[in-house]
C-alpha positions in Angstrom: 18.7 -30.5 2.3 19.2 -30.6 6.0 15.9 -30.6 7.9 15.4 -27.6 10.1 14.6 -28.4 13.7 13.1 -25.3 15.5 14.8 -24.6 18.9 12.8 -24.7 22.1 13.1 -20.9 22.4 13.6 -18.9 19.2 16.3 -16.2 19.4 17.4 -13.6 16.8 21.1 -14.0 16.5 21.9 -13.3 12.8 20.5 -11.7 9.7 18.7 -14.1 7.5 20.3 -13.1 4.2 17.0 -11.8 2.6 16.6 -8.6 0.7 15.3 -6.7 3.8 17.6 -8.2 6.4 18.9 -4.8 7.4 15.6 -3.6 8.6 13.8 -6.7 9.8 14.1 -7.2 13.5 12.0 -8.7 16.3 11.7 -5.5 18.3 9.8 -2.3 18.0 10.5 1.3 18.9 12.8 4.1 17.7 16.5 3.5 16.7 17.4 7.2 16.5 16.2 10.6 17.6 15.0 12.5 14.6 12.0 14.8 14.2 9.8 14.7 11.2 9.5 17.7 8.9 6.1 19.6 9.0 4.9 21.4 5.9 2.3 24.1 5.3 -0.7 22.0 4.4 -3.4 20.5 6.7 -2.3 16.9 6.0 1.2 15.6 6.5 2.0 12.2 4.8 5.2 10.2 5.5 5.4 7.5 2.9 6.9 5.6 0.0 5.3 4.6 -3.3 4.9 1.0 -2.4 1.4 -0.4 -2.9 0.4 0.6 0.6 1.7 4.1 0.1 0.0 4.5 -3.3 -3.4 3.8 -1.7 -3.3 7.0 0.2 -1.8 9.3 -2.4 -4.4 8.1 -4.9 -7.2 9.0 -2.5 -5.7 12.4 -1.7 -5.3 13.2 -5.4 -8.9 12.0 -6.0 -10.2 14.2 -3.2 -8.3 17.2 -4.6 -9.7 16.5 -8.0 -13.2 16.8 -6.5 -12.3 20.2 -5.1 -11.7 19.4 -1.4 -9.1 22.0 -0.6 -8.7 20.6 2.9 -7.1 17.5 1.4 -4.0 19.5 0.4 -1.0 17.6 1.7 2.8 17.5 2.0 4.2 14.1 1.2 7.6 13.3 2.6 9.7 10.4 1.4 10.5 7.7 4.0 13.3 5.5 2.7 12.5 2.2 4.4 15.6 0.5 3.1 17.6 3.0 5.2 15.4 2.4 8.2 14.0 6.0 8.3 10.7 4.5 9.6 12.5 3.8 12.9 13.2 7.5 13.7 11.6 8.8 16.9 9.5 11.2 14.9 8.0 8.5 12.7 7.5 6.1 15.6 5.5 8.8 17.4 3.0 8.8 14.6 3.2 5.1 13.8 4.4 2.8 16.6 4.4 -0.1 14.1 7.1 1.6 12.0 5.4 0.9 8.7 4.6 3.4 5.9 2.3 5.2 5.3 1.7 7.4 8.3 -0.5 10.5 8.4 -0.7 13.5 10.6 -3.8 15.7 10.3 -2.8 19.2 11.6 -6.2 20.7 11.0 -7.4 19.2 14.3 -6.4 20.3 17.8 -4.5 18.4 18.9 -3.2 17.0 15.6 -4.6 13.5 14.7 -2.2 10.7 13.9 -3.5 7.9 11.7 -1.5 4.8 10.8 -2.2 1.6 8.8 -3.2 2.3 5.2 -6.8 1.0 5.6 -7.4 3.2 8.6 -6.0 6.2 6.7 -8.4 5.6 3.8 -11.4 5.3 6.1 -10.4 8.4 8.1 -10.0 10.6 5.0 -13.1 9.2 3.2 -15.2 10.0 6.3 -13.5 13.4 6.9 -14.4 14.5 3.4 -17.5 12.4 2.9 -16.3 11.0 -0.4 -15.4 7.6 -1.9 -17.3 5.9 0.9 -20.9 4.8 0.5 -23.5 6.3 2.8 -26.1 3.5 2.5 -25.5 1.0 5.3 -25.6 -2.1 3.0 -23.3 -0.5 0.4 -21.0 0.7 3.2 -20.8 -2.8 4.6 -19.8 -4.1 1.1 -17.1 -1.5 0.9 -15.7 -2.3 4.3 -15.9 -6.0 3.5 -13.7 -5.6 0.4 -11.4 -3.2 2.2 -10.9 -5.7 5.1 -10.5 -8.5 2.5 -7.6 -6.6 1.0 -6.0 -5.9 4.3 -6.2 -9.6 5.3 -5.4 -11.1 1.9 -2.4 -9.0 0.8 0.1 -10.3 3.4 -0.1 -13.7 1.7 0.7 -12.0 -1.6 3.6 -9.8 -0.5 5.0 -11.3 2.7 4.2 -14.8 1.6 4.4 -15.3 -2.2 6.5 -12.2 -3.0 9.0 -13.0 -0.3 9.6 -16.6 -1.1 9.5 -16.1 -4.9 11.5 -12.9 -5.3 13.3 -12.0 -2.0 14.2 -15.1 -0.1 17.9 -16.1 -0.3 16.7 -19.6 -1.3 13.9 -20.6 -3.6 12.0 -23.3 -1.7 9.4 -25.4 -3.5 6.9 -25.8 -0.6 6.4 -22.1 0.4 6.4 -20.9 -3.2 3.7 -23.5 -4.2 1.7 -22.9 -1.0 1.6 -19.1 -1.5 1.2 -19.3 -5.3 -2.0 -21.4 -4.8 -3.3 -18.8 -2.3 -2.5 -15.8 -4.6 -4.2 -17.5 -7.5 -7.3 -18.2 -5.3 -7.3 -14.5 -4.4 -7.1 -13.5 -8.0 -10.0 -15.8 -8.8 -12.1 -14.2 -6.0 -11.5 -10.8 -7.5 -12.1 -12.1 -11.1 -15.4 -13.7 -10.3 -16.6 -10.6 -8.4 -15.5 -8.2 -11.2 -17.2 -10.4 -13.9 -20.5 -8.7 -13.1 -19.3 -5.4 -11.6 -17.4 -2.4 -12.9 -15.6 -1.9 -9.6 -15.3 -4.1 -6.5 -18.6 -2.8 -4.9 -20.6 -2.1 -8.1 -20.5 0.9 -10.4 -19.0 3.4 -7.9 -15.2 3.7 -7.5 -14.4 3.9 -3.8 -11.7 3.3 -1.2 -12.0 -0.5 -1.6 -10.8 -0.2 -5.1 -8.1 2.3 -4.1 -6.8 -0.2 -1.5 -6.9 -3.3 -3.7 -5.7 -1.8 -7.1 -2.0 -1.0 -6.1 -1.4 -4.6 -5.1 -3.4 -6.7 -7.5 -3.3 -4.1 -10.3 0.5 -4.1 -9.8 0.5 -7.9 -10.1 -1.5 -8.2 -13.3 -0.2 -5.0 -15.1 3.3 -4.4 -13.8 4.7 -7.8 -13.1 5.6 -7.1 -9.5 7.8 -9.9 -8.1 8.6 -10.9 -11.8 5.9 -13.6 -11.5 3.3 -12.6 -14.1 3.9 -15.6 -16.4 4.4 -18.0 -13.4 1.0 -17.0 -12.0 -0.7 -16.7 -15.5 -2.1 -13.3 -14.5 -3.4 -12.6 -18.0 -6.0 -15.3 -17.5 -7.8 -13.1 -14.9 -9.3 -11.0 -17.6 -11.8 -9.1 -15.4 -9.1 -8.1 -12.9 -6.9 -6.9 -15.8 -9.9 -4.8 -17.2 -10.6 -3.3 -13.8 -7.0 -2.5 -13.1 -6.5 -0.8 -16.5 -9.6 1.3 -16.0 -8.4 2.5 -12.7 -4.9 3.2 -13.9 -6.2 5.6 -16.6 -7.7 7.9 -14.0 -5.7 11.2 -13.9 -5.7 11.3 -10.1 -4.4 7.7 -10.0 -1.6 8.6 -12.5 -0.6 11.4 -10.2 -1.0 9.4 -7.0 1.3 6.6 -8.3 4.1 9.2 -8.8 4.2 10.6 -5.3 7.1 9.4 -3.1 8.5 7.4 -5.9 12.3 7.6 -6.2 13.0 4.9 -8.8 12.0 4.1 -12.3 11.7 6.5 -15.3 12.2 10.1 -14.4 8.8 11.1 -15.7 7.2 8.7 -13.2 9.1 10.0 -10.1 8.1 12.6 -7.6 10.1 12.1 -4.5 8.2 14.6 -2.4 4.9 16.5 -3.1 4.2 19.8 -1.5 2.1 21.5 -4.2 0.1 20.5 -7.2 2.6 22.3 -9.4 5.2 19.7 -8.4 3.8 17.4 -11.0 4.8 19.8 -13.7 8.5 19.8 -12.8 
């Protein structure tokens, strides 16, 4: 294999051949003028049922299950493979052009929130739910939430990219990121050996943030790497993920903005609770 020698100044001059080459670019900002739709509910969500998108719809469904009527929301599908996240309307809410993005129309002026972890904190604090009030417990929750936000890029953008999406399977990056992902799974497994949920016996936003990624890894074979990573050996992570996945609100939240897979698991857009019945 020819050794790659980096140029003195890097320039983007050709697509890289990877799965997401059509939407990856070294620049930010809108590519087209297009406004976002606005529904009737206080919260407007623009998303896709990727792990980061699922975090937010799970929290919204959990809040509604608790009776928080102000958590009613319209969820609009953003097809990232068609670069809809680069519309002017979307960029006005999230200048980083990543899903999910939230607009809270119950405030004056409306409040935009982007980055999935920030959305979880915003909603949990707004409704005073799924976030600890005790300062020590709150610190534990935030610590695990920040752990997920910092760790997952090594899982998805690192391991997932080189194992499943890269045009070439290269030994060094796959081994490097596989080692890191297994270390992360071990961190979770050791913590969950003595705890029902990440922070103890209370289900909170730290679990909602972490479950879609690592639950997806151990239960749903994302990246097709379950055997390669021996995910079944992380028994406490598997137990935790299964328990979360049985929650009715989680079942609903996983369906929202999903446009692939079995028909009974899809709900491209959500504008009313009755949409789940169709």
